[in-house]
N, C-alpha and C positions, 0 to 999 in steps of 0.2 A: 172206604167205609170205616167208621170209627171203631167198630167192634167186630171186624171181620174175623171169623173163626174163633171168637172168644166165647167160651162157655159161661153163660151169664145167668145166675140163679136169682130169682126175685121172689121174695115172700109177700104174702097178701096180694098175689098176682091176679086174682079173679075179678076184681072190681077196682074202680077209682084210679088212684095214682099208680098202683101196681100194674093194673091192666094197661094203662097208657104207656108206662115205661116198657112193658114187655113188647107191645106193638112197635114202639119206636126202636128198641134194641134189635128186633128182628129185621127191620128195614136197614139197620146199620151193619148187618151181616152176622149177628150173634146167633149161636145156638142157645135158645132161651129155655131155661128150666123154670117152669111155673110151679110155685108152691103155695098152698093155701088149704084151708079146712074143707072147702066146698068143691068137690070134684066136678060137679056140673058147671060151675062158673069157670073153672080152669079149662075144661073141655071146650067151652065156647071161645075162650081166648086162643087156645091152641088151634082150633079150626080156622079162626080168622087169620092167624099167622101162616098156617099151611096153605090156605087158599091164595095167599099172596107169595107163595113159593119160599116161605121162610121155614126154619127148623125149630120145632118146639117139642119138649118133653114135659110131662106133668107128674106131680107126686102130691097126692092129698095127704097133708101133714099138719098137725097141730104144733106150731113152732114154740109153744110154751111147755111142751111135754118133752122132758129129757130123753125118754126112751124112743119117742117118735123121731126126734132129731137125730139120734144115733142111727136109727134104721135108715133115715133119709140119706145120711152120709154114706152108709154102706151101699145103698142102692145106686146113688149117683156114681160112686167109684166103680161099681160093678158094671153099670150100663154105659158110662161115658168116659170114666177114667181120669177126669181132671175137673177143675173149676178155676176160672180166671177172674170172674167178677161176682161179688155178692152184693145184692141190694137188700138191706134190712128195712123193708117197707112196712111190714105188719105192725099195727098199732091202732090206737084209738082212745078217745076220752072215756068210753063206757058211760056210766051214770053221771049226770050232773047232780052233785050232792055236796052240801056243806060238810066239812070235815067233822064237825061235832055230831053230825047225824050218821056218819059213815061207820059201818061195822068193819071189822078186820078182814073178813072174807072179801068184801067189795074192794077195800084198799089193796089187798093182795092181788086180786084179779087185774087191777090196773097196772100194778108193778110187773106182773107176769107178762102181760101183753106188750108193754112198752120198754121194759128193761131186761127181764129174764130172757125173753126171746132173742134179743140182740146178743146177750152173753152166750146163750146156748148155740146159736147159729155161727157166731164168730169163732167161738172156741172149737166148734166142730170142723170148720173149713180152713182156718188159718194154718194148721199143720200141713195141709195139702199145698197151700200157696207157698208156705215156707220151703217146702221141698222143691217146688218149682222155681223158687226165687222170683216169683211174680204173683201179684194179686192186687185187686182193687176192691175196696169195701166202701159202699155208700150207705149212710145211715140217715133215715128220715127223722128230722127233729122239728121243733116248733119254737116260735117266739115265746111260747108259754114256759119254756125252760128258764126264762129270765124275767117274765112278767107274772103277775099274780092276780087272779080273779077268783071271786067267790064261786064255789061249786066245781072248781077245776084244780083244787089243791093237790090231789093225788096224781093227776096227769102232769101237772107242772113239776112235781117232785120226781116223777119217773123220767121225764125228758131231761131234767137237769142231771140226774144221776147217770143217764145213758150218755150224755155228752162227756161227762167226766170219765166214764168207763172207756169210751172210744179214744179220747185224747191220750189216756194212759196206755191203752193197747197199742196205739200208733207209735208211741215212743219205744215201747218194748220190742216192736217188730220192725223198726225202721231200717235195720240191717238185713231184712229178709226179702227185700224187693217188693214189699207190700205198702201200698198207700191207702190210708183211710180218710174219709171225709164225712162231713155233716151237711145235709141239704134241707133247707126249710122251704117247703113249697108254697107257703102262705095259706090263706083261708079258701080252700078249694071246695066246690060243691061235689060231694060224693055220696054214696049210699050211707056211710056213717055220719056224714055231715051235710044233711039236706039244706041247711041254711047258709052254706058257703057260697062264695061268689065266683070263684075262678074255675075254668075248665082244666082238668088235669093235663090234657094234651098240650096246653099252652106253656107248660113249665118244664116239660121233660127234656128239652134240648140241653138245658143246664145240667140236669141230672146225668144225662148220657155223657156229657163232657167230663164229669167227675169220674164216671165209670171207665173212661178211656184216657185218663191222665197219662202223659208221657213220663218216662223215667226222669227223675230229678225235679219233679213238680213238688210244690209245697205239700207237706203232710199235715193231717189233722186240721185242714182248713174248713171253715164254715161258709157256705154259699147260700144266699137267700134269693129266691125267685124274684122278689120285689126289687132287688138291687139292680142298678144299671150296669 
């Protein structure tokens, strides 16, 4: 199993790609840590994992809130004692709005969800991985980091900034046994994206492969679900 005995924390784990990733990670032997704002959704995923003899823990957390992320780190260390894999999955477009019509509060909320959350979670758990001299961090990106469409300017900016952040972080930690990567799942049909076309369950194999990269693999690579 690719993630046997690996403690694997997934943000936005209650629905969509996060949920599909959690279920797949559990079948690959991981102790899955489910993180998200809605405890009821996390409990549903945890119950499904446990019903199939998997291991799941859950923590209702707003990953855009620095204090909640700090508390999450402390709880995970107290309860489990380590973390091997982090999947920064939480994100979303939020409002479809032209930049000229967008107020700062809306712009800031998109940045907090797609960029700040990645910085906060990565900064919280990298020190643990550094001490272990092992860690894998998978970050969900989008083609919108490189393409530009009306009404998605803030989202595109956030994803582009997140990619730059992770590539820099990867260089800084390359001597720490930590591999970071970017995964573009494509246009999936989820709760946040009801007009999407793909089933999240169809792309998670590639994501799990990144979470289980062997030592010596390429760092800061981008993998797209649509690529052969």
